[in-house]
N, C-alpha and C positions, 0 to 999 in steps of 0.2 A: 727446768728441771723438775721431776716428780718430788712433790713434798715441800716444795719452797713457796707454795701459795700463789703460783703464777699459772696462767692458763697456757696450756702448750698448743701453740699456733701451728705446729706441724700436724696435729690431729685436731682441727678446729671444731668447736661446738656450734650450735645454731646461731648464737650471737655473733661469733667471729664471721661467720658467712654473711650475715646482715651488714656488719660494719664494713667488710671488704667490698661488698656490692655498692655501698654507699660512698666508697672512694676514700676512706680514712686512711691515714698514713700508718705504718707499722706500729710506730709507738703509741699514737692515739688509739689505734685499733686494738692493742693489747689492753689498754686501760678500759676502753668501752666494753670490749668483749668479756672482761673479767666481770664488770659490773652487771652486764646484761645476762651473761650465763648464771651469775648468782641469783638475779631476778627470776630467770626462767627455772631455776631449780627450786623456787618456792612454790611451784604449782600454779593453780588458778587463783590463789588467795590475792587479795588486793590490800596494798599497804594503806593503813589508816590515813584518812584525810584525802585520799584520791578517789575519783569517780569509779563506780563498779562496772565491770565488764558486762557483756551481754548475758551472761549466765546469772546476774544479780549480784547483791552484796555478799561478800565472803568474810570470814573471820579474819581479823587483822593478823598478820604475820610478824613476830618480833623482829627487831633489827638484828642483823648479824654483823660483828666487827669486821672491817676490811682486813685482809692479811697486811703484815708489815712488808715494806719494800725497802731495800737500802736506797739511799739517795743517789741520784744520777751525778756521778763526779766527772763525767767527760768534759773536756775543756770546751768552752764556748767562745764563738768569734764575735767580736764587738761589731754592732751594726755599722755598716759602711766601710769596714775595714777588710771584708771577706775578699775583695778583689785584689788588695795589696799583699795580704798575709797568707792566704791560703796557698798550699801547695797543690800539685797535680792530683794527689790522692784525696786531699780534703776537698777540692773543688768538685770532685765526683760525688762526694757525700751529699745527699739531698737535704740534710739538716742545715748545711751552710748555704745560705741565700742572701743575695744582695737585695736590699729593700727596694721594692718597686716604686718608682716615683710616678706621680700623676701623669707626667708627660710622656712616660713610656707605656702607659696602659692604652690599648686599642679603644677608640671612641666609636660608638655606634653612628651609623649614617644619619645625617640630619639632626644630631643630638641637640643643636641649638645654641651652643656656646658661642660667644663672640670671638672673632679673630682679629689679627692685626694690632696695632698700637692701643694702649689703654691700660687700665688696672690689671694687675697680674690675674691669672686664671685661678678660680677657686679649685681645690683638689676635688677630683672626682670620687664618687663613692666607689667602695669595693664592688666588684661584680657580684650579682645575686648569688651565683654559685658558690662563691667563697664563704658567703654567710651560711649558706645552706650546709655546706660541708662542716662548718664549725658547729652548727646545731646538731648535725647527725652524729658528731663525735662526742657530744654532750649528752649525758643521760639524765641527770637531774640537776636542776638549778633552783635555787630558793626562790619561790614566787612564781615560777614558770611551769612547773610540772614536768611531765615526761616528754622526751622528744619522740620523733616519729618511730625511730628505730626501737625504743623502749616501748612505745605503744603497740608495735607489731608483735613484740614478745609478749606483752600483757593482755593482748586482744582488746585494747581500747580503740575507739574510732578516732579518726583524725579529725580534729576540731578547727572549723573556719568560722570566722566572723565576717559578715557582709555589712558594709557600712553604706547607707544611702540617706538621702533627704530630698524633700519636695513633694510633688503632688502623687497621685496614683500612677501617673505615667512613669514616675521615677521608682515607686515601690514594687509595682506588679512584675517587672522582669526579675527583680531581686527575689521576689517570692517564688517565682517559677524556677530560678536557679538554685535557691535554697532547697526546694523540694526534690530537684534532680540530684543535688549533692547528697541529700538525706537518703534518697533511694539507692544511691551508690555506696552507702555505708558510712558516709561522713556524719559528724555531729555539726549541723549547720544552725548558726545563730544570726539574727539580724539586729543591727544597731541603728536606730533611727528615732524620730520624734515620738512622743508619748501617745499621740492620737491613734497610732496604728498597732498598739499593743495587743488588743483583743483579736485583731484580724490575723496577726502573725502568729500568735498562740493557738488560734484555732487550726492553723496548719501543722501544729505539733513542732514548731520551730522555736528555738530559743529567742528571747527578746532582751535588748538592753536599750535603755533610754539614753540617747546621745543626741545633743543639739537642743536648740530652744524649742519649747512647745508653741503651738500656735497661739494659746492664751498669753504666754510671755511676749511673743512678737507683738501682739496687739497692745499689750501694756507698755512695752518698751517704746514702741513706734508712735503710740497714740493714734492708731489707724485701725479701721475695721477690715475684714478680709477682702472686701471689694476694693477699698483704697489701696491696699497693699498690692493686690493683683494688677490694678490699673497703673501703679508706680512701676512695677516690673515690666509691664508692657511698654510703658513709655521709654525706659532706659534700662539697659543691662548694668549701668553703673549703680543704680539703686539696689539691685540684687547683689552685687559684689561687695559694695561699700557700706550698706546698711543691713544686710541680712547675713552674708557669709563671713567676711573678715572680722566683724565686731565679736562674734561668738567662736571664732577659730580656736583660740587658746583653750577655753573651757570645754569645747566639743572634743578637742584632741585628748585632753586628760581624761574625759570620761571614756573615750575610746581605748586609751591605753589601759584603763582599769577593766574595761569589758573584755579586752582581748588577752589579758594576762593568763598565760597558760595555754593559748591557742597555737596552732601550727601555721596559720596564714591569715592574712587580712584581704578581703576583697572590697574594692570601693569604686565609686563612680568617677567619671573623667575629671571633675573638679574637686575631688576629695582630698584637698591638700592635708587635712587632719589625718586621714586614714594613711596617707604616705608617711607622715611623721610618726604616727603610732607604730607603724610596721618597722621603721627605722630604730625607734626607741626600744622596741621589744626584740629587735634583730630577727624579724620574721619576713618571709617572702610576701611581696605585695602584688596582687592581681588588679589591674585596671580594667574597668568596663565602660565602654562607650555605648550609649543607648541609642544614638542617632548619628548618621554621617556627617551632620552639620559640625560636630565638635572635632572631627579629624583634621580639618584644614588642609586638604590636599590641593595642591596648585593645579593638578590635572582635572580634579573634580571638586571645585570649591563649592561652598554653600551659597545659596541665593539669599543675600541679605538686603533689607530695605535701604540701609545706608550705603550699600555698594552694589547696585542693580547691574553694574557692568560685568560682574564676575559670572563666568560660564565655563563649561567644560572646554578643555583644550588639550592638544597633543604637542604642541609647539608653536613657534613663531611669536608675533606680537601678542596674541591673546594669552599665551603662556606667561610671557614676560610681564604683562599687565597683572595677572593673578598673583604672581610671586611678588611683585612690588606692592600690591594691596595687602597681602598677608604680612609683608615686612613692616609696612605702616601700621597695621594693626597690632603687631607685636610691640613695636616702640611705644604705642599709645597706651598699652596696658602693662608695660614693664613696672609700673609703680605698684601693682598688686603684689609684687614679689616682696616688698618692703614688710608689710604685715606678716607675711609667711615666715620671713627670716627673724622677725622679732619673736616669733614663737619657737622657732628652731633654736634660737640662742637661749631662750629660758629653759629648753629641754636639753641643752648641751649637745645639740646636733650641729654638724658643720653647716655652713651657710650655703645657699643655692643661688644660681642665676636663672634657673628654669623658669619660663613664663607660666604663670597659673593657668592662662587661658589656652596657649598654643603648645605648651610642652607636656600637656597631661598625658600620662601613661608612658612616656618615653623611657623613663628610668625604672619602670616595673619589671619584675621577673617574667610577667606574661601580660600582654594587653589584648583585649578581645572586643570586637564590634558586635555587641548582642542586638543586631538589627538585621533586616533582610538584606542579602546581597543584591536583590532586585532594586533596592533604593540606592545602594552605593556599594560597589565592590572594592576589594583592596587595591590601592594604587601603587605605583612604582616608587613613590616618594614617601611611603609609609615606613615607620620604624621596623626594624627587623623582627621585633618582638609582637607585632601586631597582626592580627588576622580577623576577618569577618566571619562569624559563625552561624548567624541566622537569628530570626525573632524568637524571643522567649515568651511564649504566650501564657496569660494568666488573666482572668477577669471576675473572680468570684466577688461577690459583694462583701460578705461578712467572713469569708474563709470557709474551706470545705467545699463540697460539690456545688457547682453553679446552678442556678435555676432561674427562670423567668418568673416575675411576679404573676400570680393567678389572673389578675385582671387584664395584664398584657397579653398573656397566653389566649384568653378568651377573645381579645380583640383580633389577634392575628388569625385565629381560626374562623373568624366571622366574616372574612372578605378577602379581596385580592391583595397582593403584596403592597405594602404601603411605602411612602417616602419616609425616611428616618432623618430626624434632625438632632444633632447633638453638639455640645460645646466641650465635651470631655470633662475634666475634674479641676482644671484651673481657670480657663476662659469662661466657664459657667458662672463664675463669680461676678463677671462684668458683661452680662448678656445684652444689655441695651434693648434694642427692638427685635432681636434675632428671632424670638419665638413667635411674636406677633406677626412679623413679615412672613415667616416660614408658613404659619397656618393659612394666611391669606394666599400665599403662593399655591399651597396645595389645593385650596379650594378653587382657584382660577383653572387649575388643570383637571379638577374633578377627581383628584386622588385622595385616598386616605393618608392620615399622618400620625406618626409616633413622635412625641416631643420629650426628650430626655432632659429634664430641667434641673437636676441636681438636688442634693438633700435640703438646700435652703432656697430651692426655686419655687416658682408660682404653680402650685398643683392644679390651679384652675385655668391654666393657660389654654387648654383645649375647650373652654367654656361649656363643658358638658355635652357636646353635640356627639352624635353617633359616628361621625366620620373622623374622629380624632381622639387621642388619649395622651395624657401627660403623666409621666412616671418620674420618680426621683432617679433611679438607676435600673439598669438592665445589663446583664453580660452581653458584651458585643458578640461574642463567639456564638451565642444562641439567637440573638436578634438579627444581625446584619445579614446572614444567609437568607432570611425571609423577607428582606426589603427589596424594593425595586431600584432605588438610589439612596446612597448615604450621603447627606449633606453635613459637614463637620468642620471643626476649627483647624485640623491639621496637626494635632498633637501625634507624636511618633507612634504611641500605642494605638490610637484611634485609627490612624492611617494604615497600619499594618493589619489590624483586625478587619478593616474594610477590604484591604487587598486580599487577605486569606479567604474572605467571604466570596470573592469573585463578582463584586458589584461595582458599577461605575460610581464615581465620587465627585462631589463639588467640594472644594476645600476653600473656606474662608478664614484666612489667617488672622489671629489676633496678637500673638507675641512670640518671641523667643524663636526656636527652631521651626515653627509652624510655616513660615514663608518658604523656607528651603523644602520642606517636606511636601508642600503643595506644588512646587515647581518640579520636584522628582516624579510625582504622580502624573503631572501633565506630560513629562518626557516619555513616561512608559505608555502613554496613550490610553490610560484607564479613567482619566478624569480631567477636570479643568478647575482653574482657581478664579475666585471673585474677590475683589477688594472689599474689605468690611464696610467701608463708607458707601459702596455702591450697592450694597445688598438691600434691595427692596422687593416687595412682593412681585411687581411687574418684570423687573429685570431677572430675578431668580427664576420666575415662571418661564421666561424665554429660554434660559439656560437649561433648565430641567426638561422642558419640552423637547430640546434639541437632543439631550441625552437619551431620553427615552425612546427616541426615534433613529438613534444612531446605532445600527445593527453591528457595524464593524467595531465600534467601541464596547458594546455589550459583549461581543464575542471575544475581544482582547482581554477584557476584565475576567471573564470566566477562565480563559486559558491561562493567565497569570495567576489567578487565584488557585488553580490546581498545583502549580508550582509552589506557590508560597505555603500552601497548606502542608507540604511535605517537609518543611523546615523544622528542626528540632533544635533550636539555638541553645536551650537550657541544657538538653542532653549532651550536645557537642561540646559546650563550654565545661560542663561537669567532667567529661572524659579528658579534656586537655589539663584542667586543674589537677585531676587525679594523677596524670602523667608527671606534672611538674612536681608534685609532692611525694612521688613514689620513692 
């Protein structure tokens, strides 16, 4: 009624349209519409304490008292009694609903809960859409800031926090995604260890320190970087039980503080802390897989040193063997759910039975494979929320525009295409005799060599000769296209940069997903793999000599490179995230 302080929804204002589009109920819509129309009526000014819009900071606007509303005296139905007491008219009223039990909710395909006899099922979480609808109907919550509907009216960007940890191979795709989100109008911030602060800030992205720094890891473990890398290479158990789970509680609390007031959290496959932070803050979570290894499809399983029998299958005994192997792996790693549940209990969250290793991303609002579909396409046993969007390329050294070191540029200009030898950013800490044998191999073939030895590597590895150069770092996107062959460790970032460059590859796996990435490169017909123990100058020279004379492989690598270079995984992922948060 006019003059009673209520918004007239028969002639909706702009905020009412927003709330109706977002699917709010009539009652919640009236409440949110009144608040948002009131905000919109204040013009472009920004409330004190909130971030300024694109036009810059404005003078604070004084608070205006909310109009009084009489209490709602309609009778309420006691939960659980609606089905017994409600009459036909009341049953049609959408305000009267029977509580939905966990058993009544639809379960996503392959969501991984146990079946059959045993302890009772833990209750499922509410569907992501339910939480999003609640947030859309909420305008201001103490400590959380504006919702997306309010941000739309106030012209504030949607704020997303991207959480990652690990080597440059883990950081660079998130930097690419953050830049794509920023270009799309989002406010993108990256939460990771302190070592990457300057690089992230150089890209004009927000930074939050989350997780232990490398200095703290060294002190806590009593190991140097080479020893830590070697321990991870020897066993995944060390990574999960000595590095990930001991710092899970503190990192989760850091991320909750960093993401306070955000609109979504984006995290890697094993980012259990990011999942819990999103639940604690009632935010959508987007899961990102950086390599096909962590998807664990029975149709396209990873190639693992401890399970060399795993191979692509379409049916029959091979598919059965793959499924049985994955089931055994799930049972062997179920113990890692206990430390996750300990943190969930401290945060007041419901317990989970999801396997940290095998169920990553299944409960996310959106799950994306941020790698090339040439390495692994989406399989039929993937969760409904998952898709492969392509590689997110980034390889600047210090942030900002990428460039080659002047000495390396001069070397490349001075002669024919060299052989490039690199161990990425993790295996480079445990090089062994790789660079010495590589230089000897190149000289056996009479070829020039580029050795990427890492920031702590031996800059004298090329021994000052004119036929070789050793540098700490070079952007792969600028170096690899000028190489004859790329010899590397098989990290997923290095592998995809060589793929985009259209050059044949020799993969010498050292740890983690590198074995699987090498196997996928061999299946594509653009390279071969060599065991680390067998990598010697004479054997490497024979393999390299064969690749340099293999016209079919060189042509295949060039053709595949043209396809890979057209991928824009970061841009595609940003568009899907924007659609999720619209």
